[in-house]
C-alpha positions in Angstrom: 65.8 -46.7 3.8 63.7 -45.0 6.9 65.5 -41.8 7.7 63.8 -39.7 10.6 64.8 -35.9 10.5 64.8 -34.2 13.9 66.3 -31.0 15.3 66.3 -28.7 18.4 65.5 -24.9 16.5 61.8 -26.7 16.1 59.7 -27.7 13.4 59.4 -24.7 11.5 63.4 -24.0 11.1 64.8 -23.5 7.3 67.4 -26.1 8.7 65.4 -29.0 9.2 63.6 -28.4 5.5 67.1 -28.2 4.1 68.3 -31.2 6.0 65.0 -33.3 4.8 65.0 -32.6 1.0 69.2 -33.4 1.2 68.2 -36.9 2.5 65.5 -37.7 0.3 67.4 -39.0 -2.6 68.5 -41.6 0.0 65.1 -43.0 1.3 61.9 -42.2 2.5 62.0 -39.3 4.9 59.5 -38.1 7.5 60.2 -35.4 9.9 59.7 -35.3 13.5 60.5 -31.9 15.6 60.1 -29.9 18.7 56.8 -27.6 18.4 58.9 -24.5 19.5 62.4 -24.1 20.0 64.8 -26.6 22.3 68.2 -25.2 21.7 70.7 -26.3 24.6 68.5 -28.4 26.2 70.8 -31.4 26.1 69.5 -35.0 26.3 66.5 -33.8 28.5 63.6 -36.1 28.4 60.3 -35.5 29.3 58.5 -37.8 31.8 56.0 -36.0 34.3 53.6 -34.8 31.5 52.1 -36.6 28.5 53.5 -35.5 24.8 51.6 -34.6 21.6 52.2 -35.8 18.4 50.6 -33.5 16.1 50.5 -33.8 11.9 51.7 -30.8 10.2 53.3 -29.8 6.9 56.9 -29.1 6.1 57.7 -28.5 2.7 56.3 -31.9 0.7 57.0 -33.7 3.8 55.0 -36.0 5.9 55.8 -33.9 9.6 55.0 -34.3 12.8 55.3 -31.6 15.7 55.7 -32.9 19.5 55.6 -30.5 22.5 58.8 -31.9 24.1 62.5 -32.1 23.7 64.8 -33.5 20.4 65.3 -36.7 22.3 61.5 -37.2 23.1 61.0 -36.6 19.4 63.3 -39.2 18.3 61.8 -41.8 20.9 58.2 -41.0 20.0 58.9 -40.8 16.5 60.7 -44.2 16.1 57.8 -45.6 18.3 55.2 -44.3 15.7 57.5 -45.3 12.6 58.6 -48.5 12.8 62.1 -49.7 11.2 63.5 -46.4 11.2 67.0 -47.2 10.0 68.8 -43.7 10.8 68.1 -40.3 12.4 69.4 -37.1 11.0 69.3 -33.8 13.5 69.4 -30.3 12.1 70.6 -28.4 10.0 71.3 -26.5 13.4 71.2 -22.6 13.2 74.6 -22.2 15.2 77.8 -24.4 15.4 77.9 -27.5 18.0 81.7 -27.8 18.4 84.0 -28.7 21.3 82.4 -28.6 24.3 79.3 -27.3 23.3 78.2 -31.1 22.3 77.6 -31.6 25.9 74.8 -29.4 26.2 73.5 -29.5 22.7 70.1 -30.3 21.4 70.9 -31.3 18.0 73.2 -34.0 19.3 71.0 -35.3 21.8 68.4 -36.1 19.3 71.5 -38.1 17.5 72.6 -39.6 20.8 68.9 -40.9 21.3 69.1 -42.7 18.0 72.2 -44.4 18.7 70.6 -45.2 22.2 67.6 -46.9 20.5 70.0 -48.6 18.3 69.9 -46.5 15.2 72.5 -44.6 13.5 72.2 -40.7 14.7 74.0 -38.3 12.5 74.4 -34.2 13.7 74.4 -31.6 11.3 75.2 -27.8 12.4 76.5 -24.5 10.3 77.2 -21.2 11.7 74.3 -19.0 11.6 75.1 -15.2 12.8 72.6 -12.3 11.8 72.4 -14.0 8.2 70.3 -17.1 7.2 72.7 -19.6 6.1 72.8 -20.4 2.2 71.5 -23.9 2.3 71.7 -24.5 -1.5 75.2 -23.9 -1.1 75.7 -26.3 2.1 73.2 -29.3 0.7 76.0 -30.7 -1.6 77.9 -31.3 1.1 75.5 -32.7 3.3 74.9 -35.1 0.4 78.1 -36.1 0.1 78.4 -36.6 3.8 75.4 -38.9 3.8 76.8 -40.9 1.0 79.7 -41.7 3.1 78.1 -42.3 6.7 74.7 -43.7 5.6 74.6 -47.3 6.8 78.2 -47.6 8.2 78.0 -49.7 11.5 81.2 -48.9 12.7 80.0 -44.9 12.8 76.8 -45.3 14.9 77.4 -41.5 16.1 78.7 -38.5 14.2 78.8 -34.8 14.7 78.8 -32.6 11.5 79.7 -29.2 11.3 79.4 -27.4 8.3 81.2 -23.9 7.5 79.0 -21.3 5.5 81.3 -21.6 2.2 82.5 -25.2 2.9 85.9 -26.2 0.6 86.6 -30.1 1.8 85.5 -32.4 4.4 87.7 -33.8 7.3 87.5 -36.4 9.8 88.4 -34.4 13.4 88.3 -35.0 17.1 86.5 -32.9 19.4 88.2 -30.0 21.0 88.0 -29.9 24.6 90.0 -26.6 25.1 88.2 -24.1 27.9 85.6 -21.9 27.5 84.8 -18.8 29.5 81.5 -19.1 30.9 80.2 -16.1 31.5 77.0 -14.1 33.3 75.9 -10.9 31.9 73.2 -8.9 33.8 70.5 -6.9 32.2 67.1 -4.9 32.6 63.9 -6.3 31.4 62.0 -3.0 29.8 59.6 -3.3 33.0 62.4 -2.8 35.1 62.9 -6.3 36.3 66.5 -7.6 36.2 67.5 -10.5 34.0 70.6 -12.5 33.0 72.1 -13.9 29.9 74.5 -16.9 30.1 77.2 -16.7 27.2 80.3 -18.9 26.4 83.3 -17.7 24.2 86.6 -19.5 23.8 89.7 -18.4 25.6 92.3 -21.0 24.3 93.4 -21.3 20.4 91.9 -24.2 18.5 94.1 -27.3 18.0 95.0 -28.3 14.3 92.8 -31.3 13.5 90.1 -30.5 15.6 86.3 -29.7 14.9 87.3 -26.3 15.6 90.2 -26.0 13.7 88.4 -27.8 10.7 85.0 -25.2 10.3 87.4 -22.3 11.2 89.5 -23.2 8.1 86.9 -23.7 5.8 86.2 -27.5 6.5 83.0 -29.7 7.2 83.9 -31.4 10.4 83.3 -35.0 10.9 83.7 -36.1 14.3 82.7 -39.9 15.2 81.4 -40.1 18.6 80.7 -42.9 21.2 78.2 -43.0 24.0 80.6 -44.9 26.6 82.2 -41.6 28.3 84.4 -44.0 30.6 88.1 -42.9 30.1 90.2 -45.5 30.1 93.1 -44.0 30.6 91.8 -42.8 34.4 90.2 -46.3 35.0 93.5 -47.7 34.5 95.3 -45.1 36.9 92.7 -45.5 39.5 93.2 -49.4 39.8 97.0 -49.0 39.9 97.4 -46.6 42.5 94.2 -47.3 44.3 93.5 -51.1 43.8 90.1 -52.6 44.1 88.4 -52.1 47.3 87.7 -55.4 48.9 84.1 -56.8 49.0 82.4 -56.0 52.4 81.8 -59.9 53.0 85.6 -60.1 52.9 
């Protein structure tokens, strides 16, 4: 099995090495990641300038750094290394739960894999002031990989690991509201600047990804590329009917 490992924290993040080490028992591993941090880039792709693909060394792994986004890394990595079976993204330093998956660069790398016909699995873990204890997390990463790798019914999965896991749970994406706030500040040279922050304003729902991590469980959320709301589509057809063709 060929396993491509990417992330959005940058190629020198300790999380990508931890994920590659956990993955190496399942197949041949290659790392392709951004040369600088690309957090919260979402599914941006680079089209207005050329990309570079430069070899580097990350632990004992063959690795390449790209001056682009997480999605760029997956597309270029799969082009350079044929017959990739699965893309693992992470381990991200910070959770990707609920609404945050919309702008997550970590998840975007896994989505790009699914768009290209490969399996994509994204891994994230909380990271406040301290470095995550990856030696504690790696056995749970291995358990997740044992369950998911090669399962064609699960082409895209978002995985979040609490700092001290006590088990695994299948979950659904929490879509409860977050409060987006703009916080003004001042640069040391006197220029005004701003931070954009988010924080949950509603309680977590049992069975959701946020609930699982809050309660010490590894959250595994199967996702899909089709964003169509079947319920809203059916309601629209019922209420408004199909518009007539102009030729009619």
